C-alpha positions as CSV (number, residue, x, y, z in Angstrom):
1,M,-22.3,22.6,33.5
2,T,-19.4,20.5,32.4
3,T,-16.9,19.8,35.1
4,V,-13.1,19.6,34.6
5,R,-13.3,15.9,35.2
6,E,-16.2,15.4,32.8
7,A,-14.2,17.2,30.1
8,G,-11.4,14.7,30.5
9,L,-9.0,17.3,31.9
10,S,-6.7,16.3,34.8
11,R,-6.3,18.5,37.8
12,P,-2.8,19.7,38.7
13,E,-3.1,18.1,42.1
14,A,-3.8,14.7,40.5
15,G,0.0,14.4,39.9
16,L,-0.2,12.8,36.4
17,D,3.2,12.4,34.9
18,P,3.3,13.9,31.4
19,R,5.9,11.3,30.5
20,M,3.3,8.6,31.1
21,T,0.4,7.5,28.9
22,A,-3.2,7.2,30.2
23,N,-2.6,3.5,31.0
24,G,0.5,4.2,33.0
25,A,3.1,3.1,30.4
26,P,6.1,5.3,29.5
27,K,5.4,7.3,26.4
28,E,8.7,6.4,24.8
29,E,8.0,2.7,25.3
30,E,4.5,3.1,23.7
31,E,5.9,5.2,20.8
32,C,8.5,2.5,20.1
33,H,5.7,-0.1,20.2
34,V,3.6,2.0,17.7
35,S,6.6,2.4,15.4
36,Q,7.1,-1.4,15.3
37,K,3.4,-2.0,14.6
38,L,3.5,0.6,11.8
39,A,6.5,-1.1,10.2
40,V,4.7,-4.4,10.3
41,L,1.6,-2.8,8.8
42,Q,3.5,-1.3,5.9
43,E,5.4,-4.4,5.2
44,E,2.2,-6.4,5.0
45,S,0.6,-3.9,2.7
46,L,3.7,-3.8,0.4
47,K,4.2,-7.6,0.3
48,P,1.8,-8.4,-2.6
49,I,3.3,-5.6,-4.7
50,K,6.8,-6.7,-4.0
51,E,5.9,-10.3,-4.7
52,D,4.4,-9.4,-8.1
53,L,7.4,-7.3,-9.1
54,A,9.9,-9.9,-7.9
55,E,8.2,-12.5,-10.1
56,W,8.2,-10.0,-13.0
57,I,11.9,-9.1,-12.7
58,A,12.8,-12.8,-12.3
59,R,10.8,-13.7,-15.4
60,T,12.1,-10.8,-17.5
61,L,15.8,-10.9,-16.6
62,G,16.1,-14.6,-15.7
63,I,17.6,-13.9,-12.3
64,D,17.0,-15.2,-8.8
65,I,15.0,-12.6,-7.0
66,T,12.3,-13.0,-4.3
67,T,10.5,-11.0,-1.7
68,D,13.2,-12.1,0.8
69,N,16.2,-10.8,-1.2
70,F,14.5,-8.1,-3.2
71,L,16.5,-5.0,-2.2
72,E,19.8,-7.0,-1.8
73,V,19.6,-8.1,-5.4
74,L,18.8,-4.6,-6.8
75,D,20.8,-2.3,-4.6
76,N,23.8,-2.0,-6.8
77,G,21.6,-0.7,-9.6
78,V,22.8,-3.2,-12.2
79,H,19.6,-5.1,-12.7
80,L,17.5,-1.9,-12.8
81,C,19.8,-0.6,-15.6
82,N,19.4,-3.9,-17.4
83,L,15.6,-3.5,-17.2
84,A,15.9,0.0,-18.6
85,K,18.2,-1.1,-21.4
86,L,15.8,-3.9,-22.3
87,I,12.9,-1.5,-22.4
88,Q,14.9,0.9,-24.5
89,G,15.6,-1.9,-27.0
90,K,11.9,-2.7,-27.1
91,A,11.1,1.0,-27.8
92,E,13.6,1.2,-30.6
93,E,12.0,-2.0,-32.2
94,C,8.6,-0.3,-32.0
95,V,9.9,2.7,-33.8
96,Q,11.5,0.6,-36.5
97,N,8.4,-1.5,-37.1
98,G,6.1,1.5,-37.1
99,T,4.0,0.7,-34.0
100,Y,5.4,3.8,-32.2
101,D,5.7,7.0,-34.1
102,E,6.9,9.5,-31.5
103,P,10.6,10.4,-31.2
104,L,12.4,8.5,-28.5
105,P,14.5,10.3,-25.8
106,R,18.2,10.6,-26.6
107,V,19.7,9.2,-23.5
108,S,22.8,7.1,-23.0
109,L,22.6,4.6,-20.1
110,K,26.0,3.7,-18.7
111,Y,26.6,1.5,-15.7
112,R,29.1,-0.8,-14.1
113,N,28.2,-4.5,-14.0
114,N,30.7,-5.2,-11.2
115,A,29.4,-2.5,-8.8
116,T,29.3,-3.8,-5.2
117,S,26.4,-3.0,-2.8
118,G,26.8,0.2,-0.9
119,S,29.6,1.5,-3.1
120,W,30.0,4.8,-4.9
121,F,29.6,2.8,-8.2
122,A,26.2,1.4,-6.9
123,R,25.1,5.0,-6.3
124,D,26.3,6.0,-9.7
125,N,24.5,3.1,-11.4
126,T,21.3,4.0,-9.6
127,A,21.6,7.7,-10.4
128,N,22.0,6.9,-14.1
129,F,19.0,4.6,-14.0
130,L,16.9,7.4,-12.5
131,K,18.2,9.8,-15.1
132,W,17.0,7.3,-17.8
133,C,13.6,7.0,-16.1
134,K,13.1,10.8,-16.1
135,A,14.1,11.0,-19.8
136,Y,11.4,8.4,-20.6
137,G,8.7,10.5,-18.9
138,M,8.7,9.4,-15.3
139,A,7.7,12.2,-13.0
140,D,10.0,13.3,-10.1
141,D,7.4,12.2,-7.5
142,Q,7.4,8.7,-9.1
143,M,11.1,8.2,-8.6
144,F,12.9,7.1,-5.4
145,E,16.0,8.8,-4.0
146,T,19.2,7.0,-4.8
147,E,19.9,6.4,-1.1
148,Y,16.5,4.8,-0.6
149,L,17.7,1.8,-2.7
150,V,21.4,1.8,-1.9
151,S,20.9,2.0,1.9
152,H,17.5,0.0,1.9
153,T,15.7,2.9,3.6
154,G,12.8,3.5,1.2
155,E,11.4,0.2,0.0
156,K,7.9,1.7,-0.8
157,S,9.4,4.4,-3.1
158,V,11.6,1.8,-4.8
159,L,8.5,-0.4,-5.5
160,M,6.5,2.4,-6.9
161,T,9.3,3.4,-9.2
162,I,9.7,-0.1,-10.5
163,L,5.9,-0.4,-11.0
164,E,6.0,2.8,-13.1
165,L,9.0,1.3,-15.0
166,A,6.9,-1.7,-15.8
167,R,4.2,0.6,-17.2
168,I,6.7,2.2,-19.5
169,G,7.9,-1.3,-20.6
170,Y,4.3,-2.3,-21.3
171,K,3.9,0.7,-23.6
172,F,6.6,-0.8,-25.8
173,G,5.4,-4.4,-25.7
174,L,7.2,-5.8,-22.7
175,D,5.2,-8.4,-20.8
176,P,4.0,-6.7,-17.6
177,P,3.5,-7.7,-14.0
178,N,0.0,-8.9,-13.0
179,L,-0.8,-5.6,-11.4
180,I,-0.3,-3.8,-14.7
181,K,-2.5,-6.4,-16.4
182,M,-5.2,-5.7,-13.9
183,E,-4.9,-2.0,-14.5
184,K,-5.3,-2.4,-18.2
185,E,-8.4,-4.6,-17.7
186,I,-10.0,-2.0,-15.5
187,E,-9.2,0.8,-18.1
188,K,-10.7,-1.4,-20.8
189,E,-13.8,-1.9,-18.8
190,E,-14.2,1.8,-18.1
191,E,-13.7,2.7,-21.8
192,E,-16.2,0.2,-23.2
193,V,-19.5,1.6,-24.4
194,V,-22.4,-0.1,-22.8
195,V,-26.1,0.2,-23.1
196,E,-27.3,2.5,-20.3
197,V,-29.5,0.8,-17.8
198,K,-30.7,1.8,-14.4
199,P,-28.0,0.7,-12.0
200,P,-29.1,-1.8,-9.3
201,K,-29.4,-0.5,-5.8
202,P,-26.2,-1.2,-3.9
203,S,-26.6,-4.2,-1.7
204,G,-25.4,-4.1,1.9
205,L,-23.1,-6.9,3.2
206,D,-24.7,-9.9,4.9
207,A,-25.0,-9.6,8.6
208,E,-22.9,-12.7,9.3
209,V,-19.2,-13.2,9.5
210,I,-17.8,-14.8,6.3
211,S,-15.6,-17.8,7.1
212,I,-11.9,-17.7,6.1
213,A,-11.5,-18.6,2.4
214,T,-10.9,-22.2,1.7
215,A,-9.6,-24.0,-1.5
216,E,-13.2,-24.2,-2.7
217,N,-14.1,-20.5,-2.5
218,V,-10.7,-18.8,-2.7
219,F,-11.7,-17.4,-6.2
220,D,-14.9,-15.8,-4.8
221,L,-13.8,-12.2,-4.7
222,D,-17.0,-10.9,-3.2
223,A,-16.9,-13.4,-0.3
224,E,-13.3,-12.3,0.5
225,V,-14.3,-8.6,0.3
226,R,-17.1,-9.2,2.8
227,R,-14.9,-11.3,5.1
228,I,-12.2,-8.6,5.4
229,A,-14.9,-5.9,5.7
230,F,-16.3,-7.8,8.7
231,L,-12.9,-8.3,10.3
232,C,-12.3,-4.5,10.0
233,K,-15.8,-3.8,11.2
234,C,-16.5,-1.8,8.1
235,H,-19.2,-4.0,6.5
236,D,-21.9,-1.3,6.8
237,H,-19.7,1.0,4.6
238,V,-18.8,-1.5,1.8
239,K,-21.4,-2.1,-0.9
240,K,-21.1,-4.0,-4.1
241,L,-21.9,-2.1,-7.3
242,G,-20.9,-4.7,-9.9
243,D,-18.2,-7.3,-10.6
244,G,-15.1,-6.0,-8.9
245,K,-16.6,-2.5,-8.3
246,Y,-17.5,-1.4,-4.8
247,L,-18.7,1.7,-2.9
248,I,-16.4,2.1,0.1
249,F,-17.0,5.0,2.5
250,G,-18.9,6.8,-0.3
251,K,-16.1,6.3,-2.9
252,V,-16.3,4.0,-5.9
253,V,-13.2,1.7,-6.1
254,Q,-12.1,-1.2,-8.2
255,I,-11.0,-4.4,-6.4
256,R,-9.1,-7.3,-7.9
257,F,-7.5,-10.6,-6.8
258,L,-3.8,-10.6,-7.3
259,K,-2.7,-14.2,-8.1
260,N,-5.8,-15.4,-6.3
261,R,-4.1,-14.6,-3.0
262,H,-4.3,-10.9,-2.3
263,L,-7.3,-8.5,-2.5
264,M,-6.0,-5.3,-4.1
265,V,-7.7,-1.9,-4.3
266,R,-7.0,0.5,-7.2
267,V,-6.0,3.7,-5.5
268,G,-5.1,6.7,-7.7
269,G,-2.1,5.6,-9.8
270,G,-1.2,2.6,-7.6
271,W,-2.5,-0.2,-5.5
272,D,-3.2,-1.0,-1.8
273,T,-4.3,-4.1,0.0
274,L,-8.0,-4.0,0.9
275,E,-7.4,-4.4,4.6
276,N,-4.9,-1.6,4.7
277,Y,-7.2,0.6,2.7
278,L,-10.1,0.0,5.1
279,I,-8.0,0.6,8.2
280,H,-6.8,4.0,6.9
281,H,-10.2,5.2,5.5
282,R,-12.7,4.4,8.3
283,P,-15.1,7.2,9.1
284,V,-15.4,9.2,12.3
285,E,-16.2,7.2,15.4
286,V,-16.6,8.3,19.0
287,F,-15.6,6.3,22.0
288,E,-15.9,6.8,25.8
289,H,-12.6,6.4,27.6
290,K,-11.4,6.5,31.2
291,R,-8.3,8.2,32.3
292,L,-6.8,6.8,35.5
293,V,-6.3,9.3,38.3
294,V,-3.5,8.9,40.8
295,G,-4.8,8.2,44.2
296,E,-8.2,6.9,43.1
297,P,-9.3,3.3,42.6
298,H,-8.9,1.8,39.1
299,D,-12.6,1.5,38.6
300,I,-13.0,5.3,39.2
301,G,-11.5,7.5,36.5
302,N,-12.4,10.7,34.7
303,K,-14.4,9.8,31.6
304,Y,-13.9,11.6,28.4
305,L,-14.9,11.3,24.8
306,Y,-12.4,10.3,22.1
307,F,-13.1,11.3,18.5
308,K,-11.5,9.0,16.0
309,S,-11.3,11.0,12.8
310,K,-11.0,9.8,9.2
311,Y,-7.4,10.9,9.2
312,R,-6.2,9.1,12.2
313,S,-2.9,9.1,14.0
314,H,-0.2,6.4,13.4
315,A,-0.8,5.2,17.0
316,Q,-4.5,4.5,16.3
317,V,-3.8,2.7,13.0
318,A,-1.1,0.5,14.6
319,S,-3.3,-0.3,17.6
320,E,-6.2,-1.4,15.4
321,H,-3.9,-3.4,13.2
322,N,-2.7,-5.3,16.2
323,G,-6.3,-6.2,17.0
324,H,-6.9,-7.4,13.5
325,A,-3.9,-9.6,13.6
326,H,-5.3,-11.4,16.6
327,A,-8.6,-11.8,14.8
328,H,-6.8,-13.7,12.0
């Protein structure tokens, strides 16, 4: 028969404070710590995308924009409208020279070049930019809210919209960011007709930790995939199927090096860093934990099982990420 203690339930007389966590820390304090870790985790996963888009915008418009000043440079909507205007000009050229035969949207893009950050005019510029994006086929769920950019409150949504804008530009001949180039390479590989052969049996990852990449092996994508898989303790679930193609937790994904610095996983219509992808998709695991009971020695607690599901809480993700950071 399972006792209350074995089931991990605390007795009323134990006097556990519901405002405290199992380790005795205030819940509010732990929640704040978790939020901070999650913010760091998201910032790290978005950094490669932001870096690639910043370089693309700088190259395309000839302006000074980096990952450090990304939102500050764009938040008045002027440069985004400039990008849209440039793409529209490219689209009109394609129609004129016959390389694009579909009718173009009839949309007028008006904006104020002297709009200041946070102003009503900045919001109006941004709203007009989003109106243009919608006219050119961008879906509602691909567009950020005006306030996300103006108030710097939704960087991820802003990045996803600009990435989709770059895809529209590519359709009309505008030189794309590296991420779009990688997407097109993957699409080309998938469309190529190849002679059918019996696929090789997926090989498991070597049972040894791969050393951190050096200047000599930085271009070895497979070595980096294995290294990160070992750091995330997921190596048993990552199997190579071919060049840049892997089976991860039973799903086939494409992995590419972005500028020989970041390992990126093609996820749906976007990208994620390999480490972030592994952290959020690990399968179910079971752990034994102890809950401290007031009035009893620290080495005596009521044991209980903790099931970590595939869809884990923010607290679990942040906690694991903290451990990975120490491993690096």
